[in-house]
C-alpha positions as CSV (number, residue, x, y, z in Angstrom):
1,M,0.0,0.0,0.0
2,G,1.5,3.3,-1.1
3,L,0.8,6.9,-0.7
4,P,-1.7,8.6,-2.9
5,A,-0.4,10.6,-5.8
6,H,0.4,14.3,-5.2
7,G,-2.5,16.6,-6.0
8,K,-2.5,20.2,-7.3
9,D,-0.6,22.8,-5.3
10,I,-2.7,24.3,-2.5
11,F,-1.3,27.8,-3.1
12,P,-0.5,28.2,-6.8
13,V,-0.3,32.0,-6.5
14,E,0.6,33.9,-3.4
15,V,1.2,37.6,-2.5
16,T,4.7,37.7,-1.0
17,N,5.3,41.3,-0.2
18,I,3.5,44.7,-0.3
19,S,5.3,48.0,-0.4
20,A,4.3,51.6,-0.8
21,H,5.0,51.2,-4.6
22,G,3.2,47.9,-5.3
23,F,3.2,44.3,-4.5
24,W,4.8,41.0,-5.5
25,I,3.0,37.7,-6.3
26,L,4.7,34.3,-6.5
27,Y,3.4,32.2,-9.3
28,G,5.2,28.8,-9.5
29,E,8.9,29.7,-9.7
30,R,8.2,33.3,-10.9
31,E,7.8,36.4,-8.9
32,L,5.8,39.2,-10.6
33,F,5.7,42.9,-9.4
34,L,2.4,44.9,-9.7
35,P,3.2,48.6,-9.3
36,F,0.4,50.7,-8.1
37,D,1.0,53.2,-10.9
38,E,0.1,50.5,-13.5
39,F,-2.5,48.7,-11.4
40,P,-4.3,51.5,-9.4
41,W,-7.2,49.3,-8.4
42,F,-5.0,47.9,-5.5
43,K,-3.5,51.2,-4.2
44,D,-5.7,52.0,-1.2
45,K,-7.3,48.6,-0.6
46,P,-6.9,46.7,2.7
47,V,-4.1,44.2,2.9
48,K,-6.5,41.3,3.3
49,S,-8.1,42.1,0.0
50,I,-4.8,42.2,-1.8
51,L,-3.7,38.9,-0.2
52,Y,-6.9,37.1,-1.2
53,V,-6.1,36.1,-4.8
54,V,-7.2,32.9,-6.6
55,E,-6.0,31.4,-9.9
56,L,-9.1,31.0,-12.1
57,T,-7.2,29.3,-14.9
58,P,-3.4,28.8,-15.4
59,G,-1.9,32.3,-15.4
60,H,-5.2,34.1,-14.8
61,F,-5.6,35.6,-11.3
62,Y,-8.7,37.0,-9.6
63,W,-9.1,39.2,-6.5
64,P,-12.7,38.5,-5.5
65,D,-12.9,41.3,-2.9
66,M,-12.1,43.9,-5.6
67,D,-13.6,42.1,-8.6
68,V,-10.2,42.5,-10.4
69,D,-8.8,39.8,-12.8
70,L,-5.4,39.9,-14.5
71,S,-3.3,37.5,-16.5
72,V,0.4,37.0,-16.4
73,D,0.6,38.7,-19.8
74,I,-1.1,41.9,-18.5
75,I,1.1,42.0,-15.4
76,E,4.3,41.5,-17.4
77,H,3.3,43.8,-20.3
78,P,0.9,46.5,-19.1
79,Y,1.7,48.8,-22.0
80,R,0.0,46.3,-24.3
81,F,-3.2,46.9,-22.5
82,P,-3.6,50.6,-22.2
83,L,-7.2,50.7,-21.2
84,K,-7.7,51.1,-17.4
85,A,-10.9,51.2,-15.4
86,E,-11.4,54.2,-13.3
87,T,-10.8,53.7,-9.6
88,E,-13.3,56.3,-8.4
89,V,-17.0,56.9,-9.3
90,R,-17.6,60.5,-10.3
């Protein structure tokens, strides 16, 4: 009788650090930085809302508390995706 096969990682994506300039997420063996200048939706949010991130599909992350979803491609190349939602209601 052997051990069962290993399953999927419990934490495939994890926020590892938050600074005044942005935050880092660890995805597999990669660490990605999300500067607040490029991703303003996160700037004044509570830490617990930034930390609560799930991977919807491989390389596609979702922050349920803020209803924000981003892909690795958007994070690594924000200049390719110039449209940004406004962070305040006018």
